[in-house]
C-alpha positions in Angstrom: 105.3 104.5 59.7 108.1 106.6 58.3 111.7 105.5 59.1 115.1 106.3 57.9 118.2 104.2 57.5 121.6 105.7 58.0 125.2 104.8 58.8 125.9 104.6 62.5 127.9 107.3 64.3 130.0 107.0 67.5 127.2 108.6 69.4 125.0 105.6 68.6 127.1 103.2 70.6 124.7 103.1 73.6 121.7 102.4 71.2 123.7 99.7 69.5 124.4 98.0 72.8 120.7 98.3 73.8 119.7 96.6 70.5 122.3 93.8 71.1 120.9 93.3 74.6 117.4 93.2 73.1 118.5 90.4 70.8 120.2 88.5 73.6 117.0 88.7 75.6 115.0 87.4 72.6 117.5 84.5 72.1 117.1 83.6 75.8 120.7 84.5 76.7 120.3 87.8 78.6 123.6 87.4 80.5 125.7 86.5 77.4 126.4 90.2 76.5 129.6 91.3 78.1 130.4 94.1 75.5 130.5 97.7 76.7 129.6 101.0 75.1 133.3 102.0 75.2 134.3 98.8 73.3 131.6 99.5 70.7 133.0 103.0 70.3 136.6 101.8 70.1 136.0 98.7 67.9 133.4 100.3 65.5 134.5 103.9 65.3 138.2 103.9 66.0 141.2 104.2 63.6 140.5 100.7 62.1 136.8 99.9 62.6 136.1 96.2 63.0 132.5 96.5 61.9 130.0 98.7 60.1 126.5 99.4 61.4 123.4 100.7 59.7 120.8 102.3 62.0 117.0 102.5 61.5 115.3 105.5 63.1 111.7 106.5 63.7 111.3 110.1 64.8 115.0 110.3 65.6 114.8 107.2 67.9 117.0 104.2 67.1 114.7 101.2 66.6 116.9 98.8 64.6 120.3 98.0 63.2 122.3 95.8 60.9 125.9 95.2 62.1 128.2 93.6 59.6 131.9 93.2 58.8 134.1 92.1 56.0 135.8 88.7 55.8 137.9 86.9 53.3 137.1 83.6 51.8 139.9 81.5 50.3 137.3 80.3 47.7 135.4 83.5 47.0 137.5 86.5 48.1 135.9 89.4 49.8 132.7 88.6 51.7 130.4 90.2 54.2 129.3 88.6 57.4 126.0 90.0 58.7 126.5 89.6 62.5 123.1 90.9 63.6 119.9 92.3 62.2 117.8 93.6 65.0 114.6 95.6 65.2 112.9 96.3 68.6 109.9 94.1 68.8 107.4 96.9 69.0 108.7 98.1 65.6 108.6 94.8 63.7 106.3 94.1 60.8 106.9 97.6 59.4 109.5 96.6 56.8 112.3 98.1 58.9 114.2 94.8 59.1 113.7 94.3 55.4 115.1 97.8 54.6 118.2 97.2 56.8 118.7 93.8 55.1 118.3 95.4 51.6 120.9 98.0 52.4 123.5 95.4 53.5 122.9 93.5 50.3 123.0 96.6 48.2 126.4 97.5 49.8 127.6 94.0 49.0 126.5 94.3 45.4 128.0 97.8 45.0 131.4 96.5 46.3 131.2 93.3 44.2 131.3 91.1 47.2 130.9 87.5 46.2 129.0 86.2 49.3 127.0 87.6 52.2 126.5 85.2 55.1 125.0 85.1 58.5 123.6 82.7 61.1 120.0 82.1 62.1 118.8 80.0 65.0 117.0 76.8 64.0 114.0 77.7 66.2 113.6 81.2 64.7 111.0 80.2 62.1 109.9 83.8 61.2 113.5 84.8 60.4 114.3 81.5 58.6 111.2 81.9 56.5 112.0 85.6 55.7 115.5 84.7 54.5 114.4 81.8 52.4 111.6 84.0 50.8 114.3 86.5 49.8 116.2 83.8 47.9 118.8 83.0 50.6 119.7 79.4 51.3 120.2 77.8 54.7 123.2 75.5 54.2 122.8 71.9 55.3 125.8 70.1 56.6 127.6 73.2 57.8 127.6 73.9 61.5 128.8 76.9 63.4 132.0 76.2 65.4 133.1 78.4 68.2 135.6 78.6 70.9 134.5 80.9 73.7 136.8 82.7 76.0 136.7 80.0 78.7 137.5 77.2 76.3 140.2 79.3 74.7 141.9 79.8 78.1 141.6 76.1 78.8 143.1 75.2 75.4 146.0 77.6 75.7 146.7 76.5 79.3 146.6 72.8 78.3 148.8 73.3 75.3 151.6 74.8 77.5 152.2 71.5 79.1 
């Protein structure tokens, strides 16, 4: 199967959201996505884009993406966080995900980024095995910490007392 990888354009916002929803469905959290097409357009393609996206296409149909953004580590300097690497299920096992992954890592190398990082669910054995087989390491002892919108509101409201 022939596919191409290219940088996303504003017109891809709807396809980007469809891929995000596909991932949420796969991760058994279909209602978790609250993002809109308009927010993707604004946040990814506005004056100061908050993220970059690479798109995989087959016959001009978007079938996968890698969405990443730059961060700064006080120990390492400039880093890249790979937020999501998604390929529609019917297009998996065609090296599309690998090509997207490679392009993100090539970008990091080109820019002399000292670290690329991402999260993977502990039950997603195929993804974990893929990453380990590419030489990536899954860090032990580090856990993802988040404060979602509801907890943030609660914290702010409680701290005003």
